[in-house]
C-alpha positions as CSV (number, residue, x, y, z in Angstrom):
1,M,118.9,103.4,88.8
2,K,120.2,100.0,89.4
3,W,118.2,96.9,87.8
4,N,120.0,93.8,89.8
5,I,118.0,90.5,90.5
6,P,116.6,92.1,94.0
7,N,115.0,95.1,92.3
8,T,114.0,93.1,89.3
9,L,112.1,90.5,91.4
10,T,110.6,94.1,93.3
11,L,109.6,95.3,90.4
12,L,107.9,91.7,89.1
13,R,105.9,92.3,92.5
14,L,104.6,95.4,91.8
15,I,103.6,94.7,88.5
16,A,101.9,91.3,89.7
17,A,99.3,93.1,92.1
18,P,97.2,94.6,89.0
19,G,97.3,91.3,88.0
20,I,95.6,90.1,90.9
21,A,92.7,92.1,89.6
22,V,93.1,91.0,86.1
23,M,92.5,87.5,86.8
24,F,88.7,88.0,87.9
25,L,88.7,90.4,84.5
26,Y,89.7,87.4,82.0
27,F,88.7,84.3,83.7
28,T,85.6,82.8,85.1
29,R,85.5,81.2,88.9
30,P,86.7,79.3,90.1
31,Y,89.7,79.8,87.9
32,A,90.1,83.0,88.4
33,D,90.7,82.4,92.0
34,G,92.8,80.0,91.6
35,F,95.1,81.9,89.2
36,A,94.8,84.6,91.8
37,M,95.9,83.0,94.7
38,L,98.8,81.3,92.7
39,L,99.6,85.0,91.5
40,F,99.8,86.2,94.7
41,I,101.5,83.9,97.0
42,A,104.7,83.7,94.3
43,A,104.5,87.4,94.5
44,A,104.4,87.3,98.3
45,I,107.7,84.6,98.0
46,T,109.4,87.1,95.8
47,D,108.8,89.9,98.5
48,W,111.2,87.2,100.9
49,F,114.0,86.7,98.2
50,D,114.4,90.2,97.1
51,G,115.1,91.0,100.7
52,Y,117.4,88.0,101.3
53,L,119.4,88.4,98.3
54,A,119.6,92.0,98.5
55,R,121.3,91.9,101.7
56,A,123.1,88.9,100.8
57,W,124.9,90.0,97.8
58,K,125.2,93.8,98.9
59,Q,122.9,94.9,97.0
60,E,120.6,97.3,98.7
61,T,119.5,100.3,96.7
62,K,117.4,103.3,97.2
63,L,115.3,102.1,94.5
64,G,115.0,99.0,96.2
65,A,114.1,100.5,99.3
66,M,110.7,102.7,97.8
67,L,109.4,100.0,95.6
68,D,109.9,97.4,98.3
69,P,106.6,98.9,100.5
70,I,104.6,100.3,97.4
71,A,104.9,96.4,95.7
72,D,104.0,95.1,99.3
73,K,100.8,97.8,99.9
74,A,100.2,98.0,96.5
75,M,99.6,94.0,96.4
76,V,97.4,94.3,99.8
77,V,95.2,96.4,98.9
78,I,94.8,95.2,95.6
79,A,93.9,91.8,97.0
80,L,91.8,92.8,99.4
81,M,89.7,95.1,97.2
82,V,89.2,92.3,94.9
83,I,88.4,89.9,98.2
84,I,85.8,92.2,99.4
85,A,84.2,92.7,95.8
86,F,83.2,88.9,95.4
87,S,82.0,88.3,99.0
88,S,79.3,88.3,100.6
89,W,80.1,91.7,102.4
90,S,80.3,90.6,105.7
91,P,81.0,92.7,108.3
92,W,83.5,90.3,109.5
93,L,85.5,90.5,106.9
94,V,84.9,94.4,105.9
95,L,86.1,95.5,109.5
96,P,89.7,94.0,109.3
97,A,90.2,94.9,106.1
98,T,89.0,98.6,106.1
99,V,91.8,98.8,109.5
100,I,94.2,97.5,107.3
101,L,93.6,99.7,104.6
102,F,93.1,102.8,106.5
103,R,96.7,102.6,108.3
104,E,98.6,101.5,105.0
105,V,96.8,105.0,103.9
106,F,97.2,107.1,106.4
107,V,101.3,105.7,107.1
108,S,102.2,106.3,103.9
109,G,100.6,110.1,103.6
110,L,102.8,110.3,107.0
111,R,106.1,109.4,105.4
112,E,105.0,111.7,102.4
113,Y,104.3,114.6,104.8
114,L,107.3,113.6,107.2
115,G,109.7,114.2,103.8
116,D,113.5,114.1,105.0
117,V,112.8,113.0,108.1
118,S,110.6,110.4,107.1
119,G,113.1,107.9,108.2
120,T,112.5,107.9,111.5
121,L,109.6,105.7,110.5
122,K,112.0,102.9,109.5
123,V,110.4,98.9,109.6
124,T,109.9,97.3,112.7
125,Q,110.1,93.7,113.2
126,L,106.3,93.8,114.4
127,A,105.6,95.2,110.9
128,K,107.5,92.9,109.1
129,W,105.0,90.3,111.0
130,K,102.3,92.6,110.0
131,T,103.1,91.9,106.2
132,T,103.5,88.5,106.7
133,A,100.1,87.8,108.4
134,Q,98.2,90.3,105.9
135,M,99.6,88.0,102.8
136,V,98.8,84.6,104.5
137,A,95.3,86.0,105.6
138,I,95.0,87.0,101.7
139,A,96.3,83.4,100.5
140,V,93.7,81.4,102.5
141,L,91.2,83.6,101.6
142,F,91.6,83.3,97.7
143,S,91.7,79.5,98.6
144,Q,87.9,79.7,99.9
145,G,87.1,81.5,96.8
146,V,88.5,77.6,95.0
147,F,86.7,75.8,97.6
148,E,83.2,77.4,97.2
149,H,82.9,77.4,93.5
150,Y,84.2,74.1,93.0
151,F,81.8,72.6,95.4
152,G,79.1,74.9,93.6
153,M,79.9,73.5,90.5
154,S,79.9,70.2,91.9
155,I,76.2,70.1,92.7
156,I,74.6,71.6,89.9
157,G,71.8,69.5,88.7
158,M,71.6,68.1,92.3
159,D,68.5,69.1,94.2
160,T,68.6,69.7,98.1
161,D,67.9,66.1,99.5
162,M,70.4,64.8,97.1
163,I,73.1,67.1,98.3
164,D,72.1,65.9,102.3
165,D,71.9,62.8,101.7
166,I,75.6,63.0,100.0
167,L,76.9,64.7,102.9
168,T,75.6,62.9,105.7
169,G,77.1,59.9,104.0
170,E,73.8,58.4,103.0
171,E,74.9,58.5,99.3
172,E,78.4,57.6,97.8
173,D,80.2,60.9,97.6
174,L,82.0,60.6,94.1
175,L,81.9,64.2,93.0
176,G,84.1,64.7,97.0
177,L,81.3,67.2,98.3
178,N,82.4,66.9,101.6
179,W,86.2,67.8,101.2
180,K,85.0,70.6,99.2
181,L,82.6,71.9,101.8
182,D,85.4,70.8,104.6
183,G,88.0,72.9,102.6
184,M,85.3,76.1,101.9
185,I,84.5,76.6,105.8
186,W,87.9,75.8,107.4
187,A,89.5,78.3,105.1
188,G,87.0,80.8,105.3
189,R,87.5,80.5,109.5
190,V,91.3,80.4,109.4
191,G,91.2,83.2,106.8
192,L,89.2,85.6,108.7
193,A,91.2,84.6,111.8
194,L,94.3,85.7,110.3
195,L,92.7,88.6,109.0
196,W,91.9,89.7,112.3
197,I,95.2,89.0,113.7
198,A,96.9,91.1,110.6
199,A,94.6,93.9,111.8
200,A,95.3,94.1,115.5
201,L,99.3,94.0,113.9
202,T,98.6,97.1,111.7
203,A,96.6,99.1,114.1
204,I,99.6,98.6,116.6
205,T,102.3,99.6,113.9
206,G,100.2,102.3,112.8
207,F,99.9,103.9,116.5
208,D,104.0,103.1,116.7
209,Y,104.4,105.0,113.4
210,L,101.8,107.7,114.9
211,R,103.7,108.3,118.0
212,K,107.3,108.4,116.4
213,A,105.6,110.9,114.0
214,M,104.5,113.2,116.7
215,P,107.4,115.1,117.7
216,H,108.0,116.1,114.0
217,L,104.2,117.2,113.7
218,R,104.1,120.0,116.3
219,E,103.6,123.4,115.5
220,G,106.9,125.5,115.2
221,Q,109.1,122.5,114.3
């Protein structure tokens, strides 16, 4: 096995995947949301750098080719698991997340079954856009948790009338309730929209992989 810089970045991304969940075990919210978001973004950036450096430095290896999709799937699966666990279990969130998780498991099983001919399921450009959409959506949804809990911390000790007065401009907004609330709302909307887009791309690429694999799944082949 060759341990070059691209492979090291991929390994670090793989290690970071469970670290996202660990943030919620050792930190309270909103700090856990913030640290998880930063860790996820940093790991997602390495997804671009390791591939770019491997190609630029001609350091593409079998180890890197094996670890890269595993690291990507581990990041997405664990991050979605954490987001759903700490959410209100809205069907608008659970449904696209379920599509994404099902596809990742299905395609992984398909590749394993095909064995030596799994090379027919090469990563397409659309699949790369799918991964990008997933990671951006997850980062935005983590930011929603940051806004939500900072807003909640800011209104501790306030009654409903005081909160309404501040939000409507009748009282001075010294704690930034308006921008925290707007951030929470818009991060939720944008994050969900991106997650649905990612789920659509995920389903399309999943069907494409199944179509390419069908000749190898027929009896007697």
